[in-house]
N, C-alpha and C positions, 0 to 999 in steps of 0.2 A: 504494500500500500504506500503510495507516494503522497506526501503531505508537506505543505510549506513549512509548518512548524510541528515539531515532535510532540508538543504539549497536547495536541488534539488526539493523539494516538495513545499516549502513555497511560492516562488515567481512565481509559474507557473500560466499562464493564461489559461482559458478555452475558446476554440474557439466556437462561436455560429454564425449561419447564420442569415441574416436579417429576414428570415421567423421565425426562432426559437425565435428571440428577440421579434417579434410581437406576436407569439402564446404563449410563455412561459414567458411573462414579469414578472408575479408574482413570479415564481420560481427564475428568475434571480435577482429580487429585494431582495428576501430573501437571496440569495447567496451574494449579495453585503453587506447586513447587517452582514453577517458572515465573511466578509473580503475577499471574492473571487474577482478576476479580470477577465474580459472577453474581448476577442478580437472579434469584430463583422466583419463578412465577407460578401461580396456580390459577387456572382459568383466565390467563392473561393479566392477572393482577400481581404486582410485585409483593412478595411476602417475606423476603429475606435477602441477605447478602452474604456471600462467601468471599473472604479475603484472606490472603496469606498472612501468617503471623510475622511480625517483625523479628528478625533474628538478631540476637545480641552478638556483637562481634567481640572476640577476645583480643585484648591488646596485652602483649607481654610487658612485664614491669620494666625491662630494659628499654623498650621502645618508648614507654611513657616518660621515663626519666630523661632519655635523650631528647624528646620533644620539648620538655620544659626546662632543659638545662640552660638555655639562653634567655629564659623569661626573667623579667625584673623581680627583685625581691619584694616581699610584702612587708610594709611597716605595720605590725599588728596593733600598735597603739593608735595609729591614725585610722586603721580599719575599724577598730572598736568605737572610736569617737564618731566616725561617719555613720556607723550603724545605729548608735545611740541617738543621733540627731533625727533619724528618720523612722525608727522603730520604737514604739512605746512598750515599755516593760511593765506597765501598770496592770492591775487586776480588774480595773473597772471595765464593765461591758461597753462595747462600742454602740453608741446610740444612733 
């Protein structure tokens, strides 16, 4: 499918009927593995959506340390003062 912008293709859902879901569940599961999203219909009415779970990506500790090695240091006293200025620590309910 040729499209001038990819955004019109990427987030699109494929519509499947309840019967297609039952009969083609293996194909639909493989589609979910590939990142596809499905809207399930019953008698032409959308009743649900199947979407792939977001996978958590593991980052090795060494890679994280290397990434932040060049970051500026944090002045903890200044951070605490900044947070205290904007965040109330009181017990009174917000009205």
